[in-house]
C-alpha positions in Angstrom: 8.0 -4.5 -32.7 10.1 -7.2 -31.0 10.4 -7.1 -27.2 13.9 -6.7 -25.8 15.8 -9.9 -25.2 15.9 -9.3 -21.4 12.8 -8.0 -19.8 13.3 -5.4 -17.2 11.0 -3.5 -14.8 11.0 -1.5 -11.7 9.2 -1.5 -8.4 7.9 1.8 -7.1 8.6 2.3 -3.4 5.7 4.1 -1.5 7.0 7.5 -0.6 6.9 8.8 2.9 5.8 12.4 2.3 2.8 14.6 1.5 -0.4 13.2 3.1 -1.0 9.7 4.6 -4.4 8.6 5.9 -4.8 6.4 8.9 -8.2 4.6 9.5 -9.6 1.3 10.8 -11.5 0.9 7.5 -10.0 0.0 4.1 -6.8 1.9 4.6 -3.1 1.1 4.2 -2.4 2.1 7.8 -4.8 1.2 10.5 -2.7 2.3 13.4 -0.1 5.0 14.2 1.9 3.3 16.9 0.9 -0.4 16.6 2.6 -3.2 14.7 2.4 -2.6 10.9 1.4 0.9 11.7 2.5 4.2 10.2 5.3 5.0 12.8 6.9 1.6 12.2 6.8 2.2 8.4 8.3 5.7 8.9 11.1 4.1 11.0 11.9 1.6 8.2 11.7 4.0 5.2 12.4 7.4 6.7 10.6 10.6 5.6 11.3 12.1 2.2 9.4 15.3 2.7 7.0 17.0 5.1 4.2 14.6 6.1 0.6 15.3 7.1 -1.1 12.4 8.8 -4.9 12.5 8.6 -6.9 10.4 11.2 -10.1 9.2 9.4 -11.6 7.0 12.2 -11.3 6.1 15.8 -8.0 4.2 16.4 -6.9 1.6 18.9 -3.2 2.0 19.5 -0.7 -0.4 21.1 2.0 2.2 21.7 4.6 -0.2 20.3 6.4 2.2 18.0 7.5 5.8 18.5 8.1 8.7 16.1 11.8 9.6 16.3 14.1 12.3 14.9 16.2 9.8 13.1 13.3 8.7 10.9 12.1 12.3 10.2 15.2 13.3 8.2 14.6 16.9 9.3 11.0 17.0 7.9 7.9 18.3 9.7 5.1 16.0 10.7 1.5 17.1 11.3 -1.3 14.9 12.7 -4.8 16.1 12.3 -8.4 14.8 12.0 -10.2 14.4 8.7 -13.2 16.6 9.6 -15.4 17.9 12.4 -16.1 14.5 14.0 -14.2 13.6 17.2 -11.7 10.9 16.5 -10.7 8.8 19.6 -7.1 7.6 19.7 -7.2 5.0 22.5 -4.3 3.3 24.0 -5.7 -0.2 24.4 -3.2 -1.4 27.0 -4.7 -4.9 26.7 -3.0 -5.1 23.3 0.4 -4.6 24.8 0.4 -5.3 28.5 2.9 -2.7 29.6 4.5 -1.8 32.9 6.2 1.5 33.8 5.7 4.7 31.9 4.0 4.3 28.5 1.9 6.4 26.2 -0.4 6.2 23.3 1.9 8.3 21.2 5.6 8.4 21.9 7.7 11.2 20.4 11.3 10.2 21.1 13.7 12.9 20.1 11.2 14.0 17.4 11.4 17.6 16.1 8.9 19.9 14.3 5.7 18.0 15.2 2.3 19.5 15.2 -0.7 17.6 16.6 -3.7 19.8 15.9 -7.1 18.5 16.8 -9.0 21.4 15.1 -10.7 21.3 11.7 -10.7 24.5 9.7 -9.1 26.2 12.7 -11.9 25.4 15.2 -13.0 22.6 17.6 -11.2 19.7 19.4 -11.6 16.7 17.2 -8.7 14.5 18.4 -9.2 12.8 21.8 -6.5 10.7 23.4 -8.0 8.1 25.7 -5.9 6.0 28.2 -7.5 2.7 29.3 -5.5 1.0 32.0 -5.9 -2.6 32.8 -6.4 -4.3 36.2 -2.7 -5.5 36.3 -1.5 -1.9 36.5 -0.7 -0.3 39.9 0.5 3.1 41.3 3.9 2.7 39.7 2.5 2.5 36.2 1.9 5.8 34.4 -0.3 6.1 31.4 -0.4 9.1 29.1 -1.9 10.3 25.9 1.5 11.6 24.6 5.0 11.1 25.9 7.8 13.5 24.7 11.4 12.4 25.5 14.9 12.2 24.2 15.7 15.9 23.5 12.6 16.4 21.5 12.1 20.0 20.2 9.6 22.2 18.5 6.5 20.1 19.3 3.1 21.8 19.4 0.0 20.0 20.7 -3.2 22.1 20.4 -7.0 21.7 20.2 -6.8 18.1 21.6 -8.6 16.5 24.6 -7.3 13.8 27.0 -9.3 11.3 29.0 -8.6 8.5 31.5 -11.1 5.6 31.3 -11.6 3.2 34.2 -10.5 6.0 36.5 -11.1 3.9 39.5 -7.7 2.4 38.9 -5.0 3.6 41.4 -2.3 4.5 38.8 -0.3 7.5 37.9 -1.9 9.3 35.0 -1.0 12.3 32.9 -2.2 13.7 29.6 1.3 14.6 28.4 4.6 13.4 29.9 7.8 15.2 29.2 11.0 13.4 30.3 14.5 12.1 29.6 16.5 14.8 27.9 16.5 18.6 27.4 13.0 18.8 25.9 
């Protein structure tokens, strides 16, 4: 058999649907909200179906990219742990020296989001940790999750929130809801 005179091929684009794993170890995505993380990829490629995000290790997040309605294409997003081991999702503010009101996970106009820290319907295995830095003051607010921009149908359950370095004199909240008719 002779090959065709012009070779052709195709490149498969990774699809943004079904299940995606996020882990610090040997995984395509090592962050949710950091550079080269899953939220940045979702923003670029847009969802093509409902997406379950499975957190397989502790994560250090920069809070650089949010999950937004425009990238969801109307699909549902679920974030959950991989098992019955607590997974810390830490906003390492030292990675992105912020000022103002920032969060580990930003949901900007997002819709149909479930963040469920349970495993097989029990336990609290997702822990959001805020670690402020010394350059922050009382006008800076740190949060585990920030919901804004007319976000809708967001459920957060079976999760815990913690502030590290609590001697800092800053505004702190586990969840902030603001900017829009959320």
